[in-house]
N, C-alpha and C positions, 0 to 999 in steps of 0.2 A: 628196122626202127619204126616206131609208131609215128603217125602223122603229127600228133601234138609235139613230141620230142623234136622232130625234124623242124617244126615251126620255130621252136626256141633257138635251136642251133643256127638256123638261117638268119634269124633276127640278130643274134650275137655276131655272126660272120659279117653282116652288113655294118654293124656297129664298129667293128675293128677296121673294116674297109674305110670307113669315114675317118677314124682316128689316125690311120696310117697313110691317108692320101697326101701326096707330096706337093701338090700345087693347088692354087685356089679353085680352078675350074673342076678338077677331079674331086676336090673336097666338097664343093657345093653340090655336085651330082650325087656323091655318096651320102651326104647328109640328107638330101631330099629322098633318096631311096630307103634310108634307114628310119627316119623320123616322120611322124605326121607333121602337117603344116604348123600346128600349134604345140608341137612336142617340146619337152623341156629337159633340162639337165641340172641337177643339184648335187653338189658335194661340199665338203667343208670350206672350199676356197671359191666356189662359184654357184650362182643361181641364175640361169639364163633360159630364155624361151624363144622358139622360132628358129627357122633354118639359119638365118643370117647370124644370130647371136651364137648359136651352137658352133657354126663354122668358124666364127671369130675366136671362140674359146679354144677350139682344136688348134687353130693356127698359132695362138699364143703358147700353147703347150709344146707344139713342135718347135717353135723358135727357142723356147727355154731349154729343150733337150734335143739339139740337132744330132743326127746319127743314131737315134733311138727309135724303136718300134714297139707298139703295144701288142702283147701276145696273151692269148688265153692261158690261164694257169689252172688246169684241172678240167672237170666236166661242167657242162651247163645243166642246171637243175631247174625244172619248171612245173607249174600246174596252173590251170585256168588261164588267165591272161598275164601271168607273172613268171618271171625267170630270174635266177641269180647265177652269178659266175664270178670268178676271181681272175685277175689279170696282173701282168708285170710289164714294166717299161724296161726294155732290154737294149743294151748297147750293141749295135751291129759290129763294132770293132772288137770288143773283148767278151761279150756275153754277160757282163754284169747287169744286175737288175736293181738299181738303187730305189726304185719306187714300185710299190705293189698296192693293189686295192681289191675291193669287192664291190660289185654293183648289183642292184636290183632294178629290173626294167618291167614296165607294164606295156602291153601290146594292144593295138586295136584289132578289129576282126580280120584285117588283111595282113597282120603280122608286123606292122610298122610300130616303132617305139612311140608311145605317148609320153612316157616319163622315165627318167633315170634317177635313181637315188644312189649316189656313189659314196664309198667309204675308203679312206686312205689307211692301209694296213702297215705300210712301211714307207717312210720318207727320209731323204738324206738330212743329216743334222744341219742346222743353220751355218752358213758359210762354207759348206762342203761343195 
């Protein structure tokens, strides 16, 4: 595997480590490892910046979907300082994935995330 491709996959692995961290201390550490200090996250439901706000967003998502984990769906594709990938939110109990999306990330020279632009590809119907 080429060094650049490895860079993208490493960044995405750190991203999922943050989203799947189960407690606040682990989440804060994982967010700091994955994002730059002034990094941001934007999707149709959120627009936050900085480690504290990103960790808060992740905590809220985990509270909304207890017993679920974020998993990579397919390969990571990247060039220059940009990568894209798809993901699913999967139930640990039965393997269903009611939520799925695609994200585009930009990286700094050290491979930390400067920005995430997220898109929701599948969401549960209202009231589900």
